[in-house]
N, CA, C and O atoms as CSV, one atom per row, in Angstrom:
chain,resi,resn,atom,element,x,y,z
A,1,MET,N,N,0.818,-1.194,0.000
A,1,MET,CA,C,0.000,0.000,0.000
A,1,MET,C,C,0.864,1.261,0.000
A,1,MET,O,O,0.558,2.227,-0.700
A,2,ASP,N,N,1.939,1.251,0.782
A,2,ASP,CA,C,2.817,2.418,0.838
A,2,ASP,C,C,3.437,2.715,-0.524
A,2,ASP,O,O,3.661,3.875,-0.868
A,3,LYS,N,N,3.712,1.669,-1.296
A,3,LYS,CA,C,4.296,1.843,-2.629
A,3,LYS,C,C,3.304,2.577,-3.541
A,3,LYS,O,O,3.709,3.440,-4.321
A,4,ASP,N,N,2.022,2.247,-3.452
A,4,ASP,CA,C,0.994,2.901,-4.262
A,4,ASP,C,C,0.844,4.372,-3.872
A,4,ASP,O,O,0.695,5.246,-4.726
A,5,ILE,N,N,0.887,4.622,-2.579
A,5,ILE,CA,C,0.769,6.002,-2.099
A,5,ILE,C,C,1.965,6.818,-2.578
A,5,ILE,O,O,1.814,7.959,-3.015
A,6,LYS,N,N,3.130,6.233,-2.493
A,6,LYS,CA,C,4.350,6.921,-2.938
A,6,LYS,C,C,4.255,7.250,-4.428
A,6,LYS,O,O,4.604,8.358,-4.836
A,7,ARG,N,N,3.789,6.307,-5.243
A,7,ARG,CA,C,3.627,6.552,-6.690
A,7,ARG,C,C,2.621,7.665,-6.938
A,7,ARG,O,O,2.838,8.516,-7.799
A,8,ALA,N,N,1.524,7.666,-6.194
A,8,ALA,CA,C,0.510,8.708,-6.353
A,8,ALA,C,C,1.091,10.072,-5.976
A,8,ALA,O,O,0.835,11.064,-6.658
A,9,GLU,N,N,1.863,10.124,-4.904
A,9,GLU,CA,C,2.483,11.381,-4.491
A,9,GLU,C,C,3.452,11.887,-5.553
A,9,GLU,O,O,3.485,13.082,-5.847
A,10,GLU,N,N,4.232,10.993,-6.121
A,10,GLU,CA,C,5.167,11.376,-7.180
A,10,GLU,C,C,4.430,11.894,-8.408
A,10,GLU,O,O,4.847,12.871,-9.029
A,11,ARG,N,N,3.345,11.238,-8.746
A,11,ARG,CA,C,2.541,11.666,-9.905
A,11,ARG,C,C,1.929,13.049,-9.664
A,11,ARG,O,O,1.936,13.899,-10.554
A,12,LEU,N,N,1.408,13.264,-8.468
A,12,LEU,CA,C,0.843,14.569,-8.130
A,12,LEU,C,C,1.906,15.666,-8.167
A,12,LEU,O,O,1.657,16.769,-8.654
A,13,GLU,N,N,3.078,15.357,-7.653
A,13,GLU,CA,C,4.164,16.326,-7.665
A,13,GLU,C,C,4.543,16.676,-9.105
A,13,GLU,O,O,4.770,17.844,-9.423
A,14,TYR,N,N,4.612,15.674,-9.965
A,14,TYR,CA,C,4.936,15.900,-11.377
A,14,TYR,C,C,3.870,16.769,-12.039
A,14,TYR,O,O,4.185,17.744,-12.722
A,15,LEU,N,N,2.619,16.409,-11.833
A,15,LEU,CA,C,1.533,17.149,-12.468
A,15,LEU,C,C,1.456,18.585,-11.967
A,15,LEU,O,O,1.162,19.493,-12.745
A,16,SER,N,N,1.715,18.805,-10.685
A,16,SER,CA,C,1.627,20.154,-10.134
A,16,SER,C,C,2.764,21.041,-10.627
A,16,SER,O,O,2.677,22.263,-10.510
A,17,SER,N,N,3.822,20.460,-11.171
A,17,SER,CA,C,4.927,21.263,-11.690
A,17,SER,C,C,4.724,21.618,-13.162
A,17,SER,O,O,5.477,22.423,-13.711
A,18,ASP,N,N,3.724,21.032,-13.801
A,18,ASP,CA,C,3.449,21.288,-15.215
A,18,ASP,C,C,2.470,22.457,-15.335
A,18,ASP,O,O,1.317,22.334,-14.923
A,19,PRO,N,N,2.907,23.585,-15.889
A,19,PRO,CA,C,2.035,24.774,-15.978
A,19,PRO,C,C,0.728,24.526,-16.740
A,19,PRO,O,O,-0.319,25.046,-16.355
A,20,LYS,N,N,0.782,23.746,-17.802
A,20,LYS,CA,C,-0.427,23.475,-18.583
A,20,LYS,C,C,-1.436,22.680,-17.755
A,20,LYS,O,O,-2.633,22.960,-17.802
A,21,THR,N,N,-0.966,21.703,-17.009
A,21,THR,CA,C,-1.839,20.898,-16.157
A,21,THR,C,C,-2.454,21.765,-15.063
A,21,THR,O,O,-3.638,21.628,-14.755
A,22,VAL,N,N,-1.667,22.646,-14.482
A,22,VAL,CA,C,-2.171,23.546,-13.445
A,22,VAL,C,C,-3.236,24.468,-14.035
A,22,VAL,O,O,-4.261,24.720,-13.401
A,23,GLU,N,N,-2.997,24.968,-15.241
A,23,GLU,CA,C,-3.963,25.840,-15.915
A,23,GLU,C,C,-5.285,25.101,-16.164
A,23,GLU,O,O,-6.360,25.654,-15.929
A,24,ILE,N,N,-5.203,23.868,-16.633
A,24,ILE,CA,C,-6.400,23.054,-16.870
A,24,ILE,C,C,-7.133,22.800,-15.559
A,24,ILE,O,O,-8.360,22.876,-15.502
A,25,TYR,N,N,-6.383,22.499,-14.515
A,25,TYR,CA,C,-6.982,22.255,-13.197
A,25,TYR,C,C,-7.744,23.484,-12.708
A,25,TYR,O,O,-8.879,23.372,-12.245
A,26,LYS,N,N,-7.113,24.662,-12.812
A,26,LYS,CA,C,-7.754,25.893,-12.346
A,26,LYS,C,C,-9.009,26.203,-13.155
A,26,LYS,O,O,-10.011,26.643,-12.593
A,27,ALA,N,N,-8.965,25.979,-14.462
A,27,ALA,CA,C,-10.135,26.215,-15.304
A,27,ALA,C,C,-11.272,25.273,-14.914
A,27,ALA,O,O,-12.434,25.677,-14.870
A,28,ARG,N,N,-10.934,24.025,-14.633
A,28,ARG,CA,C,-11.967,23.059,-14.224
A,28,ARG,C,C,-12.570,23.439,-12.880
A,28,ARG,O,O,-13.786,23.362,-12.701
A,29,GLU,N,N,-11.737,23.845,-11.942
A,29,GLU,CA,C,-12.227,24.260,-10.634
A,29,GLU,C,C,-13.155,25.476,-10.766
A,29,GLU,O,O,-14.188,25.549,-10.101
A,30,LYS,N,N,-12.782,26.420,-11.622
A,30,LYS,CA,C,-13.615,27.602,-11.838
A,30,LYS,C,C,-14.969,27.204,-12.429
A,30,LYS,O,O,-16.012,27.698,-12.001
A,31,ALA,N,N,-14.941,26.310,-13.414
A,31,ALA,CA,C,-16.182,25.858,-14.045
A,31,ALA,C,C,-17.079,25.140,-13.037
A,31,ALA,O,O,-18.291,25.355,-13.025
A,32,LEU,N,N,-16.500,24.300,-12.206
A,32,LEU,CA,C,-17.276,23.593,-11.188
A,32,LEU,C,C,-17.876,24.568,-10.187
A,32,LEU,O,O,-19.017,24.398,-9.757
A,33,HIS,N,N,-17.118,25.577,-9.817
A,33,HIS,CA,C,-17.614,26.582,-8.874
A,33,HIS,C,C,-18.777,27.363,-9.493
A,33,HIS,O,O,-19.792,27.586,-8.834
A,34,GLU,N,N,-18.636,27.776,-10.744
A,34,GLU,CA,C,-19.705,28.505,-11.424
A,34,GLU,C,C,-20.962,27.650,-11.555
A,34,GLU,O,O,-22.076,28.148,-11.386
A,35,ARG,N,N,-20.784,26.374,-11.854
A,35,ARG,CA,C,-21.931,25.466,-11.986
A,35,ARG,C,C,-22.664,25.319,-10.651
A,35,ARG,O,O,-23.894,25.336,-10.602
A,36,ALA,N,N,-21.899,25.176,-9.583
A,36,ALA,CA,C,-22.509,25.060,-8.255
A,36,ALA,C,C,-23.286,26.322,-7.904
A,36,ALA,O,O,-24.363,26.243,-7.314
A,37,ASN,N,N,-22.744,27.488,-8.263
A,37,ASN,CA,C,-23.451,28.741,-8.009
A,37,ASN,C,C,-24.739,28.835,-8.813
A,37,ASN,O,O,-25.758,29.306,-8.306
A,38,MET,N,N,-24.698,28.390,-10.061
A,38,MET,CA,C,-25.894,28.425,-10.901
A,38,MET,C,C,-26.976,27.512,-10.336
A,38,MET,O,O,-28.149,27.883,-10.300
A,39,ILE,N,N,-26.589,26.334,-9.901
A,39,ILE,CA,C,-27.558,25.388,-9.330
A,39,ILE,C,C,-28.163,25.958,-8.060
A,39,ILE,O,O,-29.371,25.858,-7.846
A,40,SER,N,N,-27.331,26.557,-7.217
A,40,SER,CA,C,-27.811,27.139,-5.970
A,40,SER,C,C,-28.783,28.289,-6.244
A,40,SER,O,O,-29.823,28.398,-5.594
A,41,SER,N,N,-28.438,29.141,-7.207
A,41,SER,CA,C,-29.313,30.267,-7.562
A,41,SER,C,C,-30.646,29.778,-8.107
A,41,SER,O,O,-31.699,30.310,-7.755
A,42,ALA,N,N,-30.602,28.770,-8.962
A,42,ALA,CA,C,-31.839,28.236,-9.538
A,42,ALA,C,C,-32.724,27.640,-8.452
A,42,ALA,O,O,-33.945,27.797,-8.482
A,43,ARG,N,N,-32.114,26.966,-7.504
A,43,ARG,CA,C,-32.872,26.373,-6.399
A,43,ARG,C,C,-33.557,27.457,-5.578
A,43,ARG,O,O,-34.738,27.346,-5.251
A,44,GLU,N,N,-32.798,28.519,-5.245
A,44,GLU,CA,C,-33.364,29.619,-4.469
A,44,GLU,C,C,-34.511,30.291,-5.221
A,44,GLU,O,O,-35.547,30.602,-4.633
A,45,GLU,N,N,-34.322,30.512,-6.518
A,45,GLU,CA,C,-35.373,31.130,-7.326
A,45,GLU,C,C,-36.622,30.246,-7.351
A,45,GLU,O,O,-37.742,30.753,-7.290
A,46,GLY,N,N,-36.435,28.945,-7.438
A,46,GLY,CA,C,-37.559,28.022,-7.451
A,46,GLY,C,C,-38.335,28.048,-6.147
A,46,GLY,O,O,-39.566,28.009,-6.142
A,47,ILE,N,N,-37.610,28.113,-5.048
A,47,ILE,CA,C,-38.260,28.163,-3.738
A,47,ILE,C,C,-39.040,29.466,-3.589
A,47,ILE,O,O,-40.165,29.470,-3.088
A,48,GLU,N,N,-38.436,30.573,-4.027
A,48,GLU,CA,C,-39.124,31.857,-3.936
A,48,GLU,C,C,-40.349,31.888,-4.844
A,48,GLU,O,O,-41.376,32.455,-4.470
A,49,LYS,N,N,-40.260,31.295,-6.014
A,49,LYS,CA,C,-41.409,31.225,-6.927
A,49,LYS,C,C,-42.530,30.395,-6.294
A,49,LYS,O,O,-43.705,30.739,-6.417
A,50,THR,N,N,-42.167,29.311,-5.623
A,50,THR,CA,C,-43.164,28.500,-4.927
A,50,THR,C,C,-43.849,29.327,-3.845
A,50,THR,O,O,-45.069,29.267,-3.694
A,51,ALA,N,N,-43.069,30.099,-3.091
A,51,ALA,CA,C,-43.652,30.963,-2.054
A,51,ALA,C,C,-44.599,31.981,-2.683
A,51,ALA,O,O,-45.676,32.243,-2.148
A,52,GLN,N,N,-44.201,32.553,-3.814
A,52,GLN,CA,C,-45.077,33.502,-4.518
A,52,GLN,C,C,-46.400,32.837,-4.898
A,52,GLN,O,O,-47.475,33.391,-4.668
A,53,ASN,N,N,-46.305,31.663,-5.473
A,53,ASN,CA,C,-47.516,30.942,-5.878
A,53,ASN,C,C,-48.423,30.643,-4.690
A,53,ASN,O,O,-49.643,30.777,-4.779
A,54,LEU,N,N,-47.822,30.242,-3.588
A,54,LEU,CA,C,-48.620,29.951,-2.396
A,54,LEU,C,C,-49.260,31.210,-1.830
A,54,LEU,O,O,-50.382,31.167,-1.327
A,55,LEU,N,N,-48.546,32.335,-1.912
A,55,LEU,CA,C,-49.130,33.599,-1.465
A,55,LEU,C,C,-50.309,33.997,-2.344
A,55,LEU,O,O,-51.335,34.460,-1.846
A,56,VAL,N,N,-50.158,33.814,-3.649
A,56,VAL,CA,C,-51.250,34.115,-4.584
A,56,VAL,C,C,-52.462,33.241,-4.279
A,56,VAL,O,O,-53.604,33.672,-4.437
A,57,MET,N,N,-52.204,32.021,-3.844
A,57,MET,CA,C,-53.287,31.104,-3.482
A,57,MET,C,C,-53.846,31.413,-2.086
A,57,MET,O,O,-54.727,30.713,-1.586
A,58,GLN,N,N,-53.314,32.473,-1.471
A,58,GLN,CA,C,-53.737,32.940,-0.152
A,58,GLN,C,C,-53.525,31.901,0.955
A,58,GLN,O,O,-54.339,31.762,1.868
A,59,MET,N,N,-52.422,31.189,0.843
A,59,MET,CA,C,-52.082,30.219,1.885
A,59,MET,C,C,-51.528,30.957,3.096
A,59,MET,O,O,-50.992,32.058,2.970
A,60,ASP,N,N,-51.657,30.354,4.251
A,60,ASP,CA,C,-51.192,30.912,5.516
A,60,ASP,C,C,-49.658,31.005,5.502
A,60,ASP,O,O,-48.974,30.118,4.991
A,61,ILE,N,N,-49.136,32.097,6.074
A,61,ILE,CA,C,-47.689,32.327,6.120
A,61,ILE,C,C,-46.963,31.167,6.804
A,61,ILE,O,O,-45.921,30.723,6.321
A,62,ASP,N,N,-47.494,30.678,7.908
A,62,ASP,CA,C,-46.847,29.563,8.610
A,62,ASP,C,C,-46.796,28.320,7.739
A,62,ASP,O,O,-45.824,27.566,7.789
A,63,PHE,N,N,-47.831,28.099,6.943
A,63,PHE,CA,C,-47.830,26.969,6.020
A,63,PHE,C,C,-46.715,27.151,4.992
A,63,PHE,O,O,-46.007,26.196,4.672
A,64,ILE,N,N,-46.556,28.369,4.475
A,64,ILE,CA,C,-45.529,28.640,3.466
A,64,ILE,C,C,-44.135,28.466,4.056
A,64,ILE,O,O,-43.233,27.946,3.398
A,65,VAL,N,N,-43.965,28.903,5.302
A,65,VAL,CA,C,-42.682,28.704,5.985
A,65,VAL,C,C,-42.353,27.217,6.045
A,65,VAL,O,O,-41.234,26.814,5.731
A,66,ASN,N,N,-43.319,26.406,6.445
A,66,ASN,CA,C,-43.098,24.962,6.532
A,66,ASN,C,C,-42.886,24.323,5.168
A,66,ASN,O,O,-42.077,23.406,5.030
A,67,ALA,N,N,-43.608,24.802,4.160
A,67,ALA,CA,C,-43.520,24.207,2.830
A,67,ALA,C,C,-42.212,24.549,2.119
A,67,ALA,O,O,-41.677,23.724,1.378
A,68,THR,N,N,-41.691,25.762,2.339
A,68,THR,CA,C,-40.513,26.213,1.592
A,68,THR,C,C,-39.222,26.221,2.395
A,68,THR,O,O,-38.130,26.127,1.836
A,69,GLY,N,N,-39.359,26.335,3.713
A,69,GLY,CA,C,-38.164,26.455,4.551
A,69,GLY,C,C,-37.623,27.867,4.605
A,69,GLY,O,O,-36.576,28.111,5.205
A,70,LEU,N,N,-38.330,28.802,3.980
A,70,LEU,CA,C,-37.906,30.199,4.026
A,70,LEU,C,C,-38.252,30.812,5.376
A,70,LEU,O,O,-39.156,30.352,6.072
A,71,GLU,N,N,-37.517,31.855,5.728
A,71,GLU,CA,C,-37.816,32.601,6.950
A,71,GLU,C,C,-39.095,33.405,6.735
A,71,GLU,O,O,-39.426,33.792,5.614
A,72,LYS,N,N,-39.797,33.643,7.824
A,72,LYS,CA,C,-41.048,34.401,7.770
A,72,LYS,C,C,-40.815,35.795,7.172
A,72,LYS,O,O,-41.633,36.291,6.398
A,73,GLU,N,N,-39.699,36.415,7.539
A,73,GLU,CA,C,-39.373,37.748,7.038
A,73,GLU,C,C,-39.207,37.746,5.523
A,73,GLU,O,O,-39.650,38.676,4.849
A,74,LYS,N,N,-38.576,36.715,4.985
A,74,LYS,CA,C,-38.383,36.605,3.535
A,74,LYS,C,C,-39.726,36.464,2.831
A,74,LYS,O,O,-39.936,37.050,1.769
A,75,ILE,N,N,-40.619,35.705,3.407
A,75,ILE,CA,C,-41.948,35.525,2.809
A,75,ILE,C,C,-42.708,36.850,2.845
A,75,ILE,O,O,-43.442,37.173,1.911
A,76,GLU,N,N,-42.532,37.613,3.918
A,76,GLU,CA,C,-43.163,38.931,4.004
A,76,GLU,C,C,-42.617,39.855,2.902
A,76,GLU,O,O,-43.370,40.625,2.307
A,77,GLN,N,N,-41.312,39.775,2.636
A,77,GLN,CA,C,-40.706,40.561,1.563
A,77,GLN,C,C,-41.296,40.177,0.207
A,77,GLN,O,O,-41.605,41.035,-0.621
A,78,ILE,N,N,-41.441,38.896,0.006
A,78,ILE,CA,C,-42.015,38.412,-1.258
A,78,ILE,C,C,-43.449,38.908,-1.401
A,78,ILE,O,O,-43.858,39.342,-2.478
A,79,ARG,N,N,-44.203,38.841,-0.320
A,79,ARG,CA,C,-45.582,39.300,-0.357
A,79,ARG,C,C,-45.668,40.780,-0.706
A,79,ARG,O,O,-46.518,41.187,-1.498
A,80,LYS,N,N,-44.777,41.594,-0.109
A,80,LYS,CA,C,-44.744,43.023,-0.407
A,80,LYS,C,C,-44.396,43.282,-1.871
A,80,LYS,O,O,-44.916,44.217,-2.480
A,81,SER,N,N,-43.521,42.458,-2.432
A,81,SER,CA,C,-43.130,42.656,-3.827
A,81,SER,C,C,-44.256,42.290,-4.798
A,81,SER,O,O,-44.257,42.732,-5.946
A,82,LEU,N,N,-45.202,41.490,-4.339
A,82,LEU,CA,C,-46.328,41.111,-5.185
A,82,LEU,C,C,-47.355,42.240,-5.286
A,82,LEU,O,O,-48.093,42.322,-6.268
A,83,ASN,N,N,-47.404,43.099,-4.287
A,83,ASN,CA,C,-48.404,44.192,-4.263
A,83,ASN,C,C,-47.946,45.406,-5.008
A,83,ASN,O,O,-48.671,46.399,-5.076
């Protein structure tokens, strides 16, 4: 097992010294970070849209809090933006 770990460490050291490999790594990390942000934003927008729909349906604020997981204050903000 130690031999495999040593080989992996040597390979990582080699790859980290190659500027092109480092550039590719950084670009991939940036792309993954941007994708995670997009997914998070879409999720938040979806939850807020659900809260809007429930408000339009005149559902109780406490029900909307339980259904969406949003804070009561955020739901109040959404309600104000609808008027």
